[in-house]
C-alpha positions as CSV (number, residue, x, y, z in Angstrom):
1,M,70.7,7.5,-28.2
2,T,69.3,4.9,-25.7
3,E,67.4,6.0,-22.9
4,T,69.6,4.9,-20.1
5,S,71.7,8.6,-20.9
6,P,72.7,11.1,-18.5
7,K,69.9,14.0,-18.0
8,P,71.4,17.1,-20.2
9,F,74.7,18.7,-19.4
10,D,75.4,22.0,-18.2
11,P,76.4,24.4,-21.1
12,L,78.4,26.4,-18.2
13,D,79.2,24.2,-16.5
14,L,80.8,23.1,-19.1
15,A,82.0,25.8,-20.7
16,Q,83.4,26.0,-17.6
17,K,85.6,22.8,-16.7
18,L,87.2,23.5,-20.4
19,I,88.1,27.0,-19.8
20,Q,89.5,25.2,-16.9
21,C,92.0,22.8,-19.3
22,P,95.5,25.5,-20.0
23,S,95.2,23.9,-23.4
24,V,97.2,27.3,-24.6
25,T,98.5,26.0,-28.4
26,P,99.8,23.2,-29.2
27,L,99.2,21.8,-25.2
28,E,95.7,19.2,-24.8
29,G,96.4,20.1,-21.7
30,G,92.7,17.8,-20.2
31,A,90.7,19.2,-22.4
32,L,90.7,16.4,-25.4
33,D,89.9,13.9,-22.2
34,T,87.0,15.9,-20.3
35,L,85.3,16.3,-24.0
36,Q,85.5,12.5,-25.1
37,D,84.6,11.3,-21.1
38,W,81.3,14.1,-22.0
39,L,80.7,12.0,-25.1
40,T,81.4,8.4,-24.1
41,Q,78.7,9.3,-21.9
42,L,76.3,10.3,-24.4
43,G,77.2,6.9,-27.2
44,F,79.7,8.6,-28.8
45,V,82.5,6.0,-30.8
46,C,85.7,8.8,-30.1
47,T,89.0,8.4,-31.3
48,R,92.3,10.0,-31.0
49,L,93.8,10.7,-33.9
50,P,97.6,13.1,-32.8
51,F,99.9,14.4,-36.3
52,S,103.3,15.4,-36.1
53,A,104.8,17.0,-39.1
54,P,108.3,18.1,-39.5
55,D,109.5,21.8,-37.6
56,T,105.8,22.1,-36.2
57,P,104.8,21.2,-32.7
58,D,103.0,17.3,-32.7
59,V,99.4,17.9,-31.9
60,D,96.2,15.6,-30.2
61,N,93.0,16.0,-32.1
62,L,89.5,14.3,-31.4
63,Y,86.8,13.2,-33.9
64,A,84.3,12.0,-32.5
65,R,80.4,10.1,-34.2
66,L,77.5,9.2,-33.0
67,G,75.4,7.2,-35.4
68,T,76.2,5.5,-38.9
69,Q,73.6,6.7,-41.6
70,A,73.3,9.5,-43.4
71,P,73.2,12.4,-43.0
72,H,76.1,13.7,-40.9
73,F,75.9,16.5,-39.2
74,C,79.2,17.6,-38.1
75,F,80.6,20.0,-35.5
76,A,84.1,21.2,-36.3
77,G,86.2,23.3,-33.6
78,H,89.3,23.6,-31.3
79,T,90.3,24.1,-27.7
80,D,93.7,25.2,-28.2
81,V,93.8,28.7,-26.9
82,V,96.1,31.7,-27.6
83,P,98.7,32.5,-24.9
84,V,96.6,34.8,-21.1
85,G,99.7,37.8,-22.4
86,D,100.0,39.8,-19.4
87,V,98.8,38.2,-16.6
88,D,98.4,40.6,-14.2
89,G,96.2,42.7,-17.1
90,W,93.9,40.3,-16.0
91,S,91.3,40.9,-13.2
92,V,90.8,36.9,-13.0
93,D,92.7,34.1,-12.8
94,P,92.8,33.4,-16.8
95,F,91.5,29.6,-16.4
96,G,90.5,29.9,-13.6
97,A,86.6,29.9,-15.0
98,E,85.1,32.7,-13.0
99,V,81.3,34.2,-13.7
100,R,81.1,37.5,-12.4
101,D,77.7,40.0,-12.6
102,G,76.1,37.5,-15.3
103,T,79.5,36.8,-17.1
104,L,82.1,34.0,-18.4
105,F,85.3,34.5,-17.7
106,G,88.6,33.2,-18.4
107,R,90.8,32.2,-22.1
108,G,88.2,30.2,-24.3
109,A,85.4,32.2,-23.0
110,T,84.3,32.4,-26.3
111,D,86.8,31.1,-28.5
112,M,85.4,28.9,-28.7
113,K,85.4,26.4,-25.7
114,G,82.2,28.7,-25.0
115,S,80.3,27.4,-28.1
116,I,81.7,23.8,-27.6
117,G,80.1,22.9,-24.2
118,C,76.8,24.7,-26.2
119,F,77.0,21.8,-28.4
120,I,77.3,18.8,-25.9
121,A,74.3,20.4,-24.0
122,A,72.3,20.7,-26.8
123,V,73.3,17.4,-28.6
124,S,72.5,15.8,-24.6
125,R,69.2,17.3,-24.6
126,L,68.0,15.1,-27.3
127,S,68.8,12.0,-25.8
128,P,65.4,10.9,-24.3
129,H,64.3,10.6,-28.5
130,G,66.2,8.1,-29.0
131,P,68.0,6.9,-31.8
132,L,68.6,9.7,-34.3
133,P,67.9,9.6,-38.9
134,G,71.5,9.8,-39.7
135,S,74.9,10.8,-37.7
136,I,76.3,13.3,-35.3
137,S,79.7,13.8,-35.3
138,L,82.4,16.8,-33.8
139,L,85.1,17.5,-35.3
140,I,87.9,19.0,-32.5
141,T,91.1,20.5,-32.8
142,G,94.2,21.1,-30.8
143,D,95.4,23.4,-33.9
144,E,93.6,25.9,-35.4
145,E,95.1,28.5,-32.9
146,G,98.6,26.9,-34.3
147,P,100.2,25.9,-37.3
148,A,96.6,24.6,-38.3
149,I,99.8,21.7,-39.9
150,N,98.3,18.7,-37.4
151,G,94.7,19.9,-37.0
152,T,91.5,19.9,-38.5
153,I,93.4,19.2,-42.4
154,K,94.3,15.0,-41.4
155,M,91.8,15.1,-39.7
156,L,89.4,15.5,-42.7
157,E,91.8,13.7,-44.8
158,W,91.4,10.5,-42.4
159,L,88.2,10.4,-42.2
160,A,88.3,10.4,-46.3
161,D,91.2,7.7,-46.2
162,Q,88.0,6.2,-43.6
163,G,85.2,6.5,-46.0
164,Q,83.3,9.0,-43.9
165,T,81.9,11.6,-45.6
166,I,79.9,15.2,-43.9
167,D,77.1,17.1,-45.7
168,D,77.1,19.3,-43.7
169,C,79.6,21.1,-41.3
170,L,78.7,23.8,-38.7
171,V,82.1,26.0,-37.1
172,G,81.0,27.5,-33.6
173,E,83.5,30.2,-34.5
174,P,82.3,33.6,-33.0
175,T,81.0,34.8,-35.3
176,N,78.7,38.2,-33.7
177,P,81.0,41.6,-33.5
178,T,78.6,42.6,-30.7
179,Q,75.5,40.4,-29.4
180,L,74.1,37.5,-30.0
181,G,72.8,36.9,-33.7
182,E,73.9,39.5,-35.7
183,M,76.3,37.1,-37.9
184,V,76.1,34.2,-39.7
185,K,79.9,33.2,-42.0
186,I,79.1,32.2,-44.8
187,G,81.9,32.1,-46.3
188,R,85.7,34.0,-46.0
189,R,88.2,35.7,-48.0
190,G,91.0,33.9,-48.8
191,S,94.8,34.9,-47.6
192,V,98.0,35.5,-48.9
193,N,100.6,36.2,-47.2
194,G,104.6,37.8,-49.4
195,W,107.8,39.4,-48.7
196,L,108.9,42.2,-50.6
197,T,113.4,42.8,-51.3
198,V,113.8,45.3,-53.1
199,L,118.0,45.5,-54.2
200,G,120.1,48.9,-54.1
201,A,123.4,49.4,-53.7
202,Q,125.8,50.3,-50.1
203,G,126.9,53.1,-50.1
204,H,127.9,57.2,-48.0
205,I,125.1,59.5,-47.9
206,A,127.1,61.8,-49.2
207,Y,127.5,60.3,-52.5
208,P,124.2,59.4,-54.4
209,H,125.6,58.8,-57.5
210,L,127.7,56.2,-56.1
211,A,124.9,54.0,-54.6
212,K,121.3,53.2,-55.8
213,N,118.9,53.4,-52.8
214,P,115.8,51.4,-52.3
215,V,113.7,53.2,-50.0
216,P,112.2,55.3,-52.5
217,I,111.9,51.9,-55.1
218,M,109.5,50.5,-51.7
219,A,108.5,53.8,-51.3
220,R,106.7,53.9,-54.5
221,M,105.7,50.4,-54.9
222,A,104.2,49.9,-51.8
223,D,102.2,53.0,-52.4
224,R,101.7,51.4,-55.6
225,L,100.3,48.0,-54.6
226,S,98.0,49.6,-51.4
227,S,96.8,52.4,-53.6
228,F,95.7,49.7,-56.5
229,A,92.1,48.2,-56.8
230,F,91.5,44.4,-57.8
231,D,88.3,44.2,-58.4
232,E,85.4,46.3,-56.5
233,G,84.3,43.2,-54.8
234,T,81.0,40.3,-55.1
235,E,78.0,39.9,-53.6
236,H,79.2,37.8,-50.9
237,F,82.6,39.8,-50.4
238,Q,84.1,43.0,-49.9
239,P,86.5,43.9,-52.3
240,T,90.2,42.4,-52.5
241,N,92.8,44.4,-50.1
242,L,96.3,44.2,-49.4
243,E,98.0,46.1,-46.8
244,F,101.4,46.8,-46.1
245,T,102.7,45.3,-42.2
246,T,106.0,46.0,-42.0
247,I,109.0,47.6,-43.8
248,D,112.6,47.9,-42.9
249,V,116.4,48.5,-43.8
250,G,117.5,48.0,-40.7
251,A,120.3,51.0,-40.6
252,T,121.9,51.3,-37.8
253,T,123.7,54.9,-38.6
254,T,122.1,58.0,-40.3
255,N,125.1,58.7,-42.4
256,V,124.9,54.5,-44.9
257,I,122.6,54.3,-47.8
258,P,121.6,50.4,-47.3
259,A,121.6,47.8,-49.3
260,K,117.9,46.8,-49.5
261,A,114.4,47.7,-48.2
262,T,112.5,44.4,-46.5
263,A,108.3,44.7,-46.8
264,H,105.7,42.2,-45.6
265,Y,101.8,42.5,-46.3
266,N,99.1,40.2,-46.3
267,I,95.8,39.8,-49.1
268,R,92.8,39.2,-47.9
269,F,91.2,38.1,-51.5
270,N,88.0,37.9,-52.5
271,D,86.3,34.5,-55.0
272,T,87.1,36.6,-58.1
273,Q,90.8,36.5,-57.7
274,T,93.3,33.2,-56.6
275,A,97.3,33.8,-55.5
276,E,98.3,32.2,-58.2
277,G,96.6,35.8,-60.2
278,L,97.6,38.1,-57.5
279,E,101.1,37.8,-58.3
280,T,101.0,38.2,-61.4
281,T,99.2,40.6,-60.9
282,I,101.4,42.5,-58.4
283,R,104.0,41.4,-59.8
284,S,103.6,43.0,-63.5
285,L,102.9,46.4,-61.2
286,L,106.3,45.8,-59.5
287,D,108.0,45.5,-62.9
288,D,106.6,49.0,-63.6
289,V,107.9,50.5,-61.0
290,T,110.9,49.2,-61.1
291,R,111.5,50.7,-65.6
292,E,110.1,53.9,-64.0
293,L,112.7,53.6,-60.8
294,G,115.3,51.0,-61.7
295,G,116.7,49.3,-59.6
296,A,115.9,45.6,-58.6
297,Y,113.4,43.3,-56.4
298,E,112.4,39.4,-55.4
299,L,109.5,38.3,-54.0
300,K,108.0,35.4,-52.3
301,M,104.7,34.9,-52.3
302,V,102.4,31.9,-49.8
303,K,98.7,31.2,-49.7
304,S,96.9,30.5,-46.8
305,G,93.8,29.6,-48.2
306,D,91.6,29.9,-51.2
307,A,88.6,32.3,-51.1
308,F,85.4,30.2,-50.3
309,H,81.8,30.3,-49.6
310,T,78.5,28.3,-49.2
311,E,75.4,29.5,-51.4
312,P,72.4,30.0,-48.9
313,G,69.8,27.2,-48.6
314,V,68.7,24.5,-46.8
315,L,71.4,25.0,-43.8
316,T,71.0,28.6,-43.6
317,D,67.7,28.8,-43.5
318,L,67.4,26.7,-40.9
319,L,70.1,27.9,-39.1
320,T,69.0,31.5,-39.6
321,R,65.7,30.4,-38.6
322,A,67.1,29.6,-35.4
323,I,68.7,32.6,-34.5
324,E,65.4,34.3,-35.2
325,K,63.6,32.0,-33.3
326,T,65.8,32.7,-30.1
327,T,67.3,36.0,-30.2
328,G,64.4,37.7,-32.0
329,A,67.1,39.1,-34.6
330,T,67.8,38.4,-38.0
331,P,71.8,37.7,-38.5
332,E,73.6,39.1,-41.8
333,L,74.8,36.1,-43.9
334,S,78.3,37.3,-44.1
335,T,82.3,36.5,-45.5
336,S,83.7,39.5,-43.6
337,G,86.7,39.3,-41.3
338,G,89.9,36.7,-40.6
339,T,89.7,33.3,-42.0
340,S,89.2,30.3,-40.1
341,D,89.2,26.0,-40.3
342,A,86.2,26.2,-42.1
343,R,88.8,27.3,-45.1
344,F,89.8,23.1,-45.5
345,I,86.3,22.5,-44.3
346,K,84.7,23.5,-47.6
347,N,86.4,21.3,-49.1
348,Y,84.4,18.2,-47.8
349,A,81.3,19.8,-47.0
350,R,78.3,22.7,-46.7
351,V,79.7,24.4,-43.8
352,V,78.7,27.4,-42.3
353,E,80.1,29.2,-39.2
354,F,78.3,30.7,-35.8
355,G,79.1,30.9,-32.7
356,L,79.2,33.3,-29.3
357,V,80.8,37.4,-29.8
358,S,84.3,38.0,-30.7
359,Q,84.7,40.8,-29.4
360,S,87.1,40.0,-26.2
361,M,88.4,36.8,-27.8
362,H,92.5,36.8,-28.2
363,K,92.5,39.6,-25.7
364,V,92.9,40.5,-22.1
365,D,90.1,39.1,-20.4
366,E,87.9,37.0,-22.8
367,H,84.6,36.7,-21.1
368,A,81.0,35.3,-23.1
369,K,77.2,36.8,-21.4
370,V,75.9,34.1,-19.4
371,D,73.0,34.8,-21.6
372,D,74.1,34.0,-24.3
373,I,75.7,31.0,-22.8
374,F,72.3,29.1,-22.6
375,K,70.8,31.2,-25.9
376,L,73.4,29.5,-27.9
377,T,72.8,26.4,-26.7
378,D,68.9,26.8,-27.6
379,I,69.4,27.6,-31.5
380,Y,72.0,24.3,-31.6
381,E,69.5,22.4,-30.6
382,A,67.0,24.3,-32.8
383,V,69.6,23.8,-35.4
384,L,69.3,20.0,-34.9
385,R,66.0,18.9,-34.4
386,G,65.0,21.1,-37.7
387,Y,67.4,19.2,-39.0
388,F,67.2,15.7,-38.0
389,E,63.6,16.0,-37.8
390,V,62.8,15.6,-34.1
């Protein structure tokens, strides 16, 4: 950074301008163009990284770096947002970025355009202090809310091909359940989806001996899998849990025994499990049921992420101190909740997550407190100053 750098950015203004970009996944919507303009003003070297893959939408991404030396601190996030849903249900324009009674409304306010604005504003506050003893980068994808194929994964591969190494990464996802400072994510559970089909034999409901009803078999299987204790959890993780989301036979009449029953489930698992090991266990449980009741089944399982966690250390200590100083709260170091792009970043760098309050994300009237936006900027600034000792 140089003495000619612009005065520090206003994080609320940045958040508003980003929200006003209708970047509903996979559309760029002007959000990356806007970011690139701001970051160029701060001296970042910006590279646009559009990626494509069969049967997925093309996605544009942005990588920006200030400096070339180690240590390398990266902020990761996404400018794509989920659709607004029922527009008539909003009390404001979803892309208007209106402030009412100290609250900023708009799609992406908390997930996660607000935190991106906070981080850029925090970096801009360091401008008068000259070059940093290291590097800051932003890894911003447009594919986090989409298939997550043409975004962070491919950006990280590109970085590796360029010989660039990230030492520590902060992801700006909204990690706090109800108030700023409550929770830092130091890992996430793994996730695997399962599709189960029980095969029976169709027949007249009055002649069950001439058919094989798959419904009782599916019911027993669902109960067996749902009630099975995979583990007791660990110091940093909740117990592994399996949840069914659909069970269906596609029946259109009341007098026909169906030929098959289908179901979908998701498993969130901790670091004592692997997707491969879970499939082995599940097949064993299903085999037990077919031995008891007969019938046959088909099963497909697909992993969407492994369990991981970052051991508490310098990075979490820096973040905790910054949160305590700004909010007075000591955050819980947690691995709860869903997944994020941190599941990809963990293969390349130490990674933690901290952003705004998550309560309204993906909802009608998504919002963030203006005071939280300024406090989060203070937290990010304190982390950067502590990291680079400036």
